[in-house]
BABATOR-683180 format. One record per residue: residue number from 1; x, y, z of N, C-alpha, C in turn; residue in one letter. Coordinates in pm, 1 decimal. Layout:
REC:n:nx:ny:nz:cax:cay:caz:cx:cy:cz:res
REC:NUM:X:Y:Z:X:Y:Z:X:Y:Z:a
...
//
This chain:
REC:n:nx:ny:nz:cax:cay:caz:cx:cy:cz:res
REC:1:-675.2:-1686.1:-1622.1:-755.8:-1595.9:-1539.9:-739.0:-1453.5:-1591.2:x
REC:2:-845.6:-1380.8:-1600.4:-843.7:-1244.3:-1648.9:-771.9:-1152.9:-1550.0:x
REC:3:-684.2:-1074.6:-1598.3:-618.2:-976.8:-1512.6:-671.4:-838.5:-1544.4:x
REC:4:-713.0:-767.5:-1440.4:-764.7:-633.3:-1459.6:-677.7:-537.5:-1379.3:x
REC:5:-670.5:-413.3:-1421.6:-584.9:-314.5:-1357.5:-669.4:-197.6:-1312.8:x
REC:6:-649.6:-152.7:-1187.9:-718.4:-34.6:-1140.7:-676.6:87.2:-1225.3:x
REC:7:-774.0:172.4:-1250.1:-742.9:298.5:-1317.0:-744.4:409.0:-1213.2:x
REC:8:-660.6:507.5:-1231.1:-645.6:613.8:-1132.4:-776.9:693.5:-1120.5:x
REC:9:-822.0:712.4:-997.8:-940.9:792.5:-975.0:-900.1:928.7:-916.5:x
REC:10:-995.4:1001.9:-863.8:-967.1:1132.0:-806.5:-881.6:1115.2:-683.3:x
REC:11:-776.3:1193.7:-668.1:-688.6:1187.4:-551.8:-660.7:1325.6:-501.1:x
REC:12:-668.2:1343.3:-370.4:-641.9:1473.5:-313.1:-500.8:1474.6:-256.8:x
REC:13:-411.2:1549.2:-315.1:-273.0:1557.1:-265.9:-271.9:1635.3:-136.7:x
REC:14:-205.1:1581.6:-33.7:-201.8:1645.4:94.3:-71.0:1720.6:118.2:x
REC:15:22.1:1714.3:20.9:146.2:1787.7:32.7:210.4:1798.4:-103.6:x
REC:16:310.9:1878.7:-116.5:375.9:1898.7:-245.7:440.6:1774.9:-296.6:x
REC:17:473.2:1680.0:-206.3:541.2:1557.0:-248.4:444.5:1449.2:-283.5:x
REC:18:330.0:1480.1:-334.8:227.2:1382.1:-361.9:275.8:1276.9:-459.9:x
REC:19:234.8:1151.5:-437.1:272.1:1045.0:-525.9:202.6:1061.4:-659.4:x
REC:20:270.3:1016.3:-767.7:215.9:1020.1:-900.4:200.5:880.9:-953.5:x
REC:21:82.8:831.6:-995.3:68.7:696.9:-1044.8:163.4:671.8:-1160.5:x
REC:22:219.7:553.0:-1163.9:312.3:516.5:-1269.3:309.2:366.9:-1288.2:x
REC:23:303.3:326.0:-1414.1:311.1:183.0:-1442.6:450.5:142.6:-1482.7:x
REC:24:544.8:237.4:-1482.9:680.3:208.5:-1524.4:765.6:160.9:-1412.1:x
REC:25:896.8:161.8:-1432.5:991.0:116.0:-1331.5:1001.4:217.5:-1220.0:x
REC:26:1053.8:170.8:-1102.7:1072.0:259.5:-990.7:1175.5:365.9:-1026.4:x
REC:27:1163.5:487.0:-967.2:1259.9:590.4:-995.6:1400.8:547.8:-964.1:x
REC:28:1499.8:604.4:-1031.4:1638.0:571.0:-1006.2:1676.1:608.1:-862.9:x
REC:29:1751.7:524.7:-797.2:1790.7:549.2:-659.8:1905.9:649.8:-656.8:x
REC:30:1898.1:752.5:-567.6:2009.9:844.7:-553.9:2135.3:775.9:-509.5:x
REC:31:2125.3:673.7:-426.4:2238.6:598.4:-374.1:2205.4:448.3:-379.2:x
REC:32:2308.2:363.8:-392.1:2283.0:219.7:-386.1:2230.1:181.3:-249.1:x
REC:33:2162.2:68.8:-242.7:2113.6:18.1:-115.4:2231.4:-11.3:-23.0:x
REC:34:2218.0:13.2:105.6:2329.3:-5.5:196.8:2357.6:-155.3:219.2:x
REC:35:2481.0:-187.5:252.7:2510.9:-324.8:291.8:2458.6:-353.5:431.7:x
REC:36:2464.8:-477.3:474.3:2417.6:-510.9:607.3:2270.5:-541.0:609.9:x
REC:37:2221.0:-571.3:729.5:2082.7:-616.8:742.0:1986.0:-501.2:766.8:x
REC:38:1876.8:-504.8:689.0:1766.0:-410.9:710.1:1648.4:-490.2:770.1:x
REC:39:1591.9:-442.5:876.5:1476.2:-508.3:935.7:1358.2:-410.5:940.7:x
REC:40:1238.2:-464.4:928.1:1117.2:-384.7:941.0:1026.3:-455.5:1039.5:x
REC:41:1000.0:-390.3:1153.5:918.3:-447.6:1259.8:780.4:-380.7:1261.1:x
REC:42:678.0:-460.6:1277.1:541.5:-407.7:1292.8:522.6:-372.6:1437.5:x
REC:43:518.9:-243.5:1469.7:505.5:-199.7:1609.4:365.7:-157.1:1641.5:x
REC:44:283.5:-132.7:1537.6:143.9:-96.3:1560.5:59.9:-145.0:1445.3:x
REC:45:-51.3:-207.9:1476.6:-142.2:-254.3:1374.0:-284.7:-232.1:1423.0:x
REC:46:-366.1:-172.9:1334.7:-501.2:-141.8:1372.1:-586.6:-135.7:1247.0:x
REC:47:-708.9:-184.2:1255.9:-800.2:-175.7:1142.5:-878.4:-305.1:1120.4:x
REC:48:-990.4:-290.8:1054.7:-1076.2:-406.5:1030.4:-1020.2:-502.5:926.8:x
REC:49:-919.2:-455.6:848.6:-861.7:-540.0:745.6:-733.2:-607.3:786.7:x
REC:50:-685.2:-580.9:907.1:-559.6:-641.4:950.3:-556.5:-661.1:1100.7:x
REC:51:-634.2:-756.4:1148.0:-625.4:-791.4:1289.5:-480.7:-830.7:1322.5:x
REC:52:-439.2:-815.3:1450.4:-302.6:-856.7:1487.0:-273.6:-999.5:1443.9:x
REC:53:-158.8:-1018.6:1380.5:-120.2:-1149.7:1334.2:-157.5:-1179.7:1190.9:x
REC:54:-231.0:-1087.5:1124.0:-273.2:-1113.1:987.5:-197.8:-1026.2:884.3:x
REC:55:-96.8:-953.0:928.1:-11.2:-873.9:835.7:134.1:-907.9:865.2:x
REC:56:201.6:-960.6:763.6:342.2:-1000.2:779.1:430.4:-914.3:687.9:x
REC:57:550.5:-882.4:735.5:643.4:-799.1:662.3:775.2:-872.2:640.3:x
REC:58:830.4:-858.4:520.0:959.7:-919.8:485.5:1039.7:-822.4:399.0:x
REC:59:1171.8:-816.4:424.8:1261.4:-727.2:348.5:1326.7:-809.7:238.3:x
REC:60:1340.5:-750.7:118.4:1403.0:-821.2:7.8:1552.7:-841.6:39.0:x
REC:61:1613.7:-948.0:-14.7:1755.8:-975.3:13.8:1850.0:-863.8:-29.3:x
REC:62:1812.1:-787.3:-130.5:1902.0:-680.2:-179.1:1875.4:-544.5:-114.6:x
REC:63:1786.3:-541.2:-14.0:1755.3:-418.1:61.5:1692.0:-309.2:-23.3:x
REC:64:1628.7:-343.5:-133.6:1568.2:-239.6:-218.8:1417.5:-225.2:-191.9:x
REC:65:1356.8:-315.9:-117.5:1212.2:-311.5:-96.7:1173.0:-397.1:20.4:x
REC:66:1049.6:-378.9:68.0:992.2:-471.8:163.9:847.7:-500.1:123.3:x
REC:67:800.2:-615.0:162.1:663.9:-656.9:125.4:576.2:-671.1:250.8:x
REC:68:448.6:-641.0:232.4:348.3:-663.9:336.6:246.6:-761.0:277.6:x
REC:69:225.8:-872.7:346.2:129.6:-973.3:303.4:16.0:-981.8:405.1:x
REC:70:-106.8:-963.1:356.6:-225.3:-969.7:444.3:-296.2:-1103.4:423.7:x
REC:71:-361.3:-1153.0:529.2:-434.5:-1277.7:517.4:-585.3:-1261.0:539.9:x
REC:72:-630.5:-1140.4:579.9:-774.2:-1118.1:601.3:-815.5:-979.3:560.9:x
REC:73:-787.9:-945.3:435.8:-812.8:-807.4:391.9:-907.8:-812.0:271.9:x
REC:74:-1039.0:-802.7:295.9:-1140.4:-817.8:190.9:-1261.2:-731.6:227.2:x
REC:75:-1309.3:-653.0:129.4:-1430.1:-573.6:145.0:-1534.9:-629.3:48.1:x
REC:76:-1662.6:-638.3:90.2:-1764.4:-693.8:2.4:-1901.9:-636.3:29.9:x
REC:77:-1986.0:-643.9:-70.5:-2126.0:-603.4:-60.8:-2209.2:-706.1:-133.2:x
REC:78:-2338.3:-712.2:-94.4:-2427.4:-807.9:-162.8:-2489.1:-909.0:-70.8:x
REC:79:-2538.0:-1017.4:-129.3:-2623.5:-1110.7:-55.3:-2547.2:-1185.9:55.5:x
REC:80:-2416.7:-1202.3:43.6:-2340.8:-1274.7:145.5:-2263.8:-1183.2:237.9:x
REC:81:-2285.8:-1051.8:230.3:-2208.8:-956.9:307.0:-2287.9:-897.9:423.4:x
REC:82:-2215.7:-865.1:530.1:-2272.9:-793.4:642.5:-2273.3:-642.3:608.4:x
REC:83:-2351.4:-566.6:684.0:-2361.8:-424.3:656.2:-2230.1:-350.8:671.1:x
REC:84:-2139.7:-402.7:757.7:-2011.4:-333.9:783.1:-1899.5:-387.5:692.7:x
REC:85:-1929.4:-481.5:605.1:-1823.7:-543.5:524.9:-1780.1:-458.7:404.3:x
REC:86:-1855.8:-354.4:373.9:-1825.9:-277.7:251.4:-1692.0:-202.7:262.3:x
REC:87:-1643.5:-179.4:380.8:-1518.5:-103.8:399.7:-1425.6:-178.9:497.1:x
REC:88:-1301.1:-195.8:453.4:-1196.8:-250.0:539.4:-1075.5:-159.4:531.1:x
REC:89:-1007.6:-144.4:643.1:-888.3:-57.8:644.4:-777.6:-118.8:729.3:x
REC:90:-659.0:-67.1:712.4:-543.7:-114.0:788.8:-448.8:1.7:812.4:x
REC:91:-409.1:21.5:936.2:-311.5:120.6:976.0:-192.1:51.0:1034.7:x
REC:92:-77.5:58.2:967.2:45.8:-6.0:1013.0:146.7:100.1:1057.0:x
REC:93:205.2:75.7:1172.2:319.4:151.1:1219.3:442.0:64.3:1211.8:x
REC:94:537.3:99.9:1127.7:653.9:15.6:1101.2:782.1:84.0:1151.6:x
REC:95:863.9:8.3:1221.0:997.7:54.3:1259.5:1098.4:-4.5:1160.1:x
REC:96:1155.0:83.2:1077.9:1250.6:40.0:976.7:1391.4:65.0:1030.7:x
REC:97:1465.0:-42.2:1053.5:1596.7:-33.7:1113.1:1702.6:-44.3:1004.4:x
REC:98:1781.6:60.5:987.7:1877.0:69.6:876.9:2018.1:88.3:934.2:x
REC:99:2120.9:54.5:852.1:2258.8:74.0:898.3:2287.6:221.1:928.5:x
REC:100:2377.3:241.6:1024.2:2414.1:377.6:1061.6:2472.7:452.5:941.2:x
REC:101:2430.3:578.0:929.3:2479.3:661.7:820.2:2391.4:662.2:697.6:x
REC:102:2282.0:589.6:700.7:2188.3:584.8:586.2:2048.7:627.7:626.9:x
REC:103:1973.1:677.9:530.7:1831.7:703.8:550.7:1757.1:666.9:426.2:x
REC:104:1623.7:665.1:432.4:1544.7:609.9:323.0:1417.7:692.0:302.8:x
REC:105:1361.4:676.5:184.3:1227.8:723.8:148.5:1154.6:608.3:78.6:x
REC:106:1023.2:619.8:68.6:944.4:525.2:-9.3:927.1:581.6:-148.6:x
REC:107:989.1:513.8:-247.7:990.2:565.5:-384.2:871.7:515.1:-466.2:x
REC:108:822.1:397.2:-431.3:713.6:338.6:-509.6:641.4:233.3:-427.7:x
REC:109:515.2:216.0:-451.2:433.3:110.6:-385.1:354.8:36.7:-490.7:x
REC:110:363.7:-96.0:-489.4:289.1:-181.1:-580.5:185.1:-261.2:-502.1:x
REC:111:58.9:-243.4:-535.2:-50.6:-312.8:-468.0:-108.3:-417.5:-561.6:x
REC:112:-141.1:-534.5:-504.8:-198.4:-642.4:-584.2:-309.6:-708.5:-506.9:x
REC:113:-404.8:-767.2:-579.4:-513.9:-837.3:-513.4:-603.2:-903.2:-614.7:x
REC:114:-723.8:-935.5:-572.5:-822.1:-1002.4:-656.1:-956.0:-931.1:-635.5:x
REC:115:-1034.6:-920.2:-743.1:-1166.9:-856.3:-735.4:-1268.1:-935.0:-815.0:x
REC:116:-1387.8:-941.9:-761.3:-1504.8:-1000.8:-832.0:-1619.4:-901.7:-816.6:x
REC:117:-1647.7:-829.9:-925.8:-1747.2:-723.5:-918.4:-1859.2:-749.6:-1019.5:x
REC:118:-1982.1:-746.9:-972.9:-2098.3:-763.5:-1059.3:-2123.2:-640.1:-1143.1:x
REC:119:-2202.8:-652.1:-1242.6:-2244.2:-537.3:-1325.3:-2300.8:-427.0:-1235.9:x
REC:120:-2248.8:-304.9:-1248.0:-2299.3:-194.0:-1172.2:-2225.8:-169.9:-1043.0:x
REC:121:-2142.5:-266.6:-997.4:-2065.5:-250.0:-873.3:-1930.6:-189.8:-903.7:x
REC:122:-1862.1:-140.4:-800.1:-1727.5:-85.4:-816.3:-1648.0:-107.6:-685.6:x
REC:123:-1518.2:-82.7:-694.0:-1433.0:-96.0:-575.3:-1328.5:14.2:-580.1:x
REC:124:-1282.9:52.9:-461.1:-1180.5:157.9:-448.4:-1070.9:113.3:-351.6:x
REC:125:-945.8:143.5:-391.1:-831.3:120.2:-304.2:-766.4:253.6:-275.0:x
REC:126:-751.1:285.2:-146.7:-688.7:411.8:-105.6:-563.5:386.2:-23.4:x
REC:127:-469.7:477.7:-25.7:-345.3:459.7:51.7:-283.5:596.2:84.3:x
REC:128:-216.2:603.7:199.5:-138.5:720.1:234.4:-16.2:675.3:314.7:x
REC:129:88.3:756.4:315.2:215.2:721.8:378.2:272.7:845.8:444.8:x
REC:130:331.6:830.3:561.3:399.3:943.7:625.4:483.3:894.3:740.9:x
REC:131:580.9:974.8:780.8:663.1:943.7:896.4:601.6:1000.8:1022.0:x
REC:132:615.6:929.5:1129.9:559.0:972.0:1258.6:601.2:1114.0:1291.7:x
REC:133:504.3:1197.8:1326.4:534.7:1332.8:1366.0:552.4:1429.9:1252.4:x
REC:134:539.0:1382.8:1127.2:556.9:1470.4:1012.7:424.0:1481.9:938.2:x
REC:135:412.7:1582.2:853.0:291.1:1600.3:776.4:272.0:1485.3:680.1:x
REC:136:146.6:1442.0:665.6:116.2:1331.4:573.3:160.3:1368.8:432.9:x
REC:137:236.1:1280.3:367.7:297.6:1318.5:241.4:208.5:1300.1:119.7:x
REC:138:120.8:1202.8:123.8:43.9:1179.8:-0.4:-78.8:1094.2:28.0:x
REC:139:-177.1:1111.0:-57.4:-297.5:1028.7:-55.5:-332.1:991.8:-197.0:x
REC:140:-348.9:861.4:-223.1:-381.5:815.4:-357.0:-505.8:728.1:-354.7:x
REC:141:-581.6:733.9:-464.7:-705.8:656.0:-476.2:-717.1:595.6:-613.5:x
REC:142:-759.4:469.3:-619.6:-771.8:398.6:-748.1:-907.5:326.7:-748.9:x
REC:143:-972.0:322.6:-864.4:-1107.6:267.1:-872.3:-1116.4:160.6:-981.0:x
REC:144:-1191.4:53.9:-955.5:-1218.8:-51.3:-1049.2:-1370.2:-65.0:-1064.8:x
REC:145:-1418.3:-73.2:-1186.4:-1561.1:-85.5:-1212.9:-1596.9:-223.9:-1265.2:x
REC:146:-1713.7:-275.1:-1221.2:-1764.0:-401.3:-1269.7:-1836.6:-385.0:-1401.0:x
REC:147:-1862.5:-496.8:-1472.5:-1833.6:-632.4:-1426.2:-1688.0:-671.5:-1453.8:x
REC:148:-1626.1:-738.9:-1358.6:-1490.9:-789.2:-1375.2:-1465.5:-896.9:-1271.6:x
REC:149:-1377.5:-986.3:-1304.9:-1333.2:-1089.7:-1210.5:-1190.7:-1128.0:-1246.4:x
REC:150:-1098.2:-1102.9:-1156.3:-960.1:-1138.3:-1180.8:-862.9:-1061.1:-1095.0:x
REC:151:-736.1:-1078.1:-1122.3:-632.1:-1007.4:-1048.9:-629.2:-860.0:-1081.4:x
REC:152:-593.9:-777.5:-986.1:-571.6:-635.7:-1010.3:-436.9:-595.3:-956.6:x
REC:153:-381.5:-490.5:-1015.5:-253.7:-437.2:-970.1:-249.3:-290.2:-999.9:x
REC:154:-191.9:-210.7:-909.9:-174.3:-68.9:-927.8:-44.1:-26.9:-862.2:x
REC:155:20.4:74.5:-920.7:146.6:127.2:-865.2:135.4:273.8:-841.8:x
REC:156:194.6:323.2:-731.4:209.4:464.5:-701.7:355.8:491.2:-692.6:x
REC:157:406.2:591.9:-764.1:548.4:623.3:-763.4:569.3:773.4:-739.3:x
REC:158:681.1:810.1:-682.8:710.6:950.2:-656.8:840.5:985.8:-730.5:x
REC:159:846.2:1102.2:-797.4:968.0:1144.6:-865.5:1083.5:1160.7:-766.5:x
REC:160:1205.2:1140.0:-812.7:1321.2:1148.6:-727.1:1328.9:1282.1:-656.0:x
REC:161:1298.6:1392.5:-729.6:1309.6:1523.9:-669.8:1206.5:1552.1:-560.9:x
REC:162:1103.3:1468.6:-547.3:998.1:1489.4:-452.4:999.8:1389.2:-338.5:x
REC:163:1102.6:1305.8:-331.5:1110.1:1205.1:-225.9:1116.1:1270.0:-86.6:x
REC:164:1047.5:1208.8:9.8:1048.9:1255.0:147.8:1126.6:1150.9:229.1:x
REC:165:1243.3:1190.3:280.7:1328.8:1096.5:350.4:1307.0:1102.1:501.3:x
REC:166:1329.0:987.8:563.2:1329.0:979.6:708.4:1438.1:1070.3:763.7:x
REC:167:1409.1:1155.8:863.1:1511.1:1245.4:914.8:1631.7:1168.3:972.5:x
REC:168:1751.5:1207.2:931.8:1871.7:1141.6:981.4:1883.0:1159.4:1133.9:x
REC:169:1915.8:1051.4:1203.7:1934.3:1056.9:1345.8:1806.7:1049.2:1428.0:x
REC:170:1692.1:1054.1:1363.1:1562.9:1049.4:1433.9:1514.5:906.0:1443.7:x
REC:171:1418.8:884.0:1532.6:1357.8:752.6:1547.4:1207.3:770.2:1527.6:x
REC:172:1163.7:759.8:1402.6:1022.0:781.9:1372.2:969.7:666.0:1291.5:x
REC:173:854.0:617.5:1328.2:791.5:505.9:1255.9:741.5:551.3:1119.9:x
REC:174:740.0:459.0:1027.1:676.1:480.1:897.7:531.3:433.3:911.3:x
REC:175:437.6:524.4:890.2:294.5:493.3:900.2:234.7:473.5:759.2:x
REC:176:171.5:359.5:741.4:106.1:326.4:613.2:-40.0:298.2:642.7:x
REC:177:-126.4:378.1:580.3:-270.2:360.3:592.4:-331.4:318.3:460.5:x
REC:178:-403.6:207.4:458.6:-468.3:162.2:337.0:-614.7:134.4:364.2:x
REC:179:-694.8:133.4:257.4:-837.9:111.0:268.3:-892.5:46.3:141.0:x
REC:180:-981.7:-47.2:161.4:-1058.0:-105.9:51.4:-1204.8:-78.8:70.6:x
REC:181:-1273.3:-40.1:-38.0:-1417.7:-17.5:-33.1:-1485.2:-89.8:-150.2:x
REC:182:-1596.7:-152.3:-120.5:-1679.4:-214.7:-224.0:-1810.6:-139.6:-228.2:x
REC:183:-1849.9:-92.1:-347.6:-1972.4:-16.3:-362.4:-2070.7:-94.3:-448.2:x
REC:184:-2191.9:-107.7:-396.3:-2293.4:-189.9:-464.6:-2338.8:-122.2:-594.5:x
REC:185:-2349.5:10.0:-591.4:-2397.0:81.3:-710.2:-2533.2:30.6:-753.5:x
REC:186:-2546.9:1.3:-882.7:-2672.3:-49.3:-935.6:-2675.8:-200.9:-946.9:x
REC:187:-2581.0:-269.6:-885.4:-2574.5:-417.2:-894.3:-2691.0:-483.7:-822.1:x
REC:188:-2717.2:-605.3:-856.7:-2825.8:-682.9:-797.5:-2777.2:-744.0:-668.4:x
REC:189:-2789.3:-672.6:-555.6:-2736.0:-717.8:-430.5:-2815.7:-833.0:-370.2:x
REC:190:-2938.1:-855.6:-417.3:-3018.2:-967.6:-367.2:-2966.0:-1101.3:-417.3:x
REC:191:-2899.7:-1098.4:-531.7:-2858.4:-1224.0:-592.1:-2707.4:-1235.3:-619.6:x
REC:192:-2633.9:-1126.9:-600.7:-2490.2:-1128.4:-629.1:-2411.0:-1073.1:-511.1:x
REC:193:-2283.2:-1111.6:-501.4:-2190.7:-1059.6:-403.9:-2068.4:-1003.4:-481.7:x
REC:194:-2030.8:-883.0:-452.2:-1914.1:-820.0:-513.3:-1811.1:-796.2:-406.1:x
REC:195:-1683.6:-821.9:-439.1:-1579.8:-801.5:-339.3:-1447.6:-758.5:-403.2:x
REC:196:-1363.0:-695.6:-321.2:-1226.4:-662.4:-358.9:-1138.2:-706.1:-244.8:x
REC:197:-1027.0:-772.2:-278.0:-940.9:-827.8:-175.0:-795.3:-787.2:-196.6:x
REC:198:-722.7:-772.8:-86.3:-579.7:-748.4:-91.3:-510.9:-847.3:1.0:x
REC:199:-569.9:-963.5:14.0:-514.6:-1066.1:103.6:-463.5:-1184.1:24.9:x
REC:200:-391.2:-1273.1:90.5:-334.8:-1387.5:22.5:-305.1:-1494.4:127.5:x
REC:201:-341.4:-1618.5:96.8:-311.2:-1728.0:186.6:-183.6:-1799.6:148.7:x
REC:202:-133.2:-1778.7:24.6:-13.8:-1846.1:-20.2:99.5:-1749.3:-55.3:x
REC:203:80.7:-1620.5:-24.6:185.6:-1523.6:-52.8:189.0:-1471.5:-195.0:x
REC:204:93.7:-1512.9:-279.9:94.6:-1469.5:-419.6:52.4:-1323.8:-436.6:x
REC:205:-27.5:-1272.2:-342.2:-67.2:-1131.4:-345.8:-3.6:-1060.6:-229.5:x
REC:206:76.4:-954.9:-255.9:133.5:-875.9:-150.8:153.7:-732.9:-198.1:x
REC:207:180.6:-645.9:-103.1:213.4:-507.2:-134.3:364.3:-488.0:-123.1:x
REC:208:423.4:-427.8:-224.2:567.1:-407.3:-227.0:598.1:-259.2:-217.3:x
REC:209:677.2:-221.4:-117.6:719.5:-82.4:-98.5:869.7:-73.0:-133.7:x
REC:210:900.7:11.6:-232.0:1037.1:20.2:-281.2:1111.4:135.3:-212.0:x
REC:211:1231.3:105.1:-158.2:1310.3:206.7:-90.9:1384.1:294.8:-191.2:x
REC:212:1413.3:417.1:-151.7:1515.2:499.9:-212.0:1609.7:536.3:-98.4:x
REC:213:1739.8:522.1:-120.5:1838.5:540.2:-14.0:1925.4:661.8:-38.4:x
REC:214:1979.6:719.3:68.3:2086.5:818.0:59.2:2163.9:814.3:189.3:x
REC:215:2284.7:870.0:185.3:2368.2:873.6:305.4:2339.6:999.7:384.5:x
REC:216:2358.2:990.4:513.7:2338.6:1103.4:603.1:2468.7:1183.4:617.4:x
REC:217:2457.9:1312.0:636.8:2578.6:1393.5:659.4:2654.6:1344.2:781.6:x
REC:218:2784.9:1342.0:772.7:2866.6:1296.7:885.4:2872.2:1404.9:989.6:x
REC:219:2862.0:1360.4:1115.5:2868.6:1456.3:1226.5:3015.2:1487.8:1256.5:x
REC:220:3037.6:1613.3:1287.1:3173.5:1656.8:1319.7:3190.9:1666.3:1468.5:x
//
């Protein structure tokens, strides 16, 4: 199967800590991952791409990342599509429960999916991340142009010096907003259907968010 990769499109940085696309490894962690159990609970879910029950979250055994797997996240245009199908979005509010004395930032995000785009069609994947009650930290956009059919993958990474950490001692959800758009462009919509998906029925396609950890100052 042909594998295609999104290329970075225009992105409007919403803060100085804007994410920078990177195909390399995740930035080095300032501190090792903490021992003990890390849990991530979905406390809020909203959007046409993630009805309740269609987004699942799991933490890696080594506490370095967590994954989000969608089962109904697909945008499409063309002869088999409804007028509202060209755009799908998902807004997740996550409660990340960490051991006492530690805090975290999101150092990197890896997105994967499948796309089938006719000649003249295109697709866009957008994402932003921020902690509840804080200024939105970044907005990234990636575009794929047809014709293409196959897997896609894109990574957004942030330099260590620009990481935005969850405030120590606070209780704020991590908000993740994503969007998929399918654009017909000059494609033959009467005879073809173009789509971009970030869903998976067998877990083969998921989004991976990589943690960066540090310890909190001890209270006197």
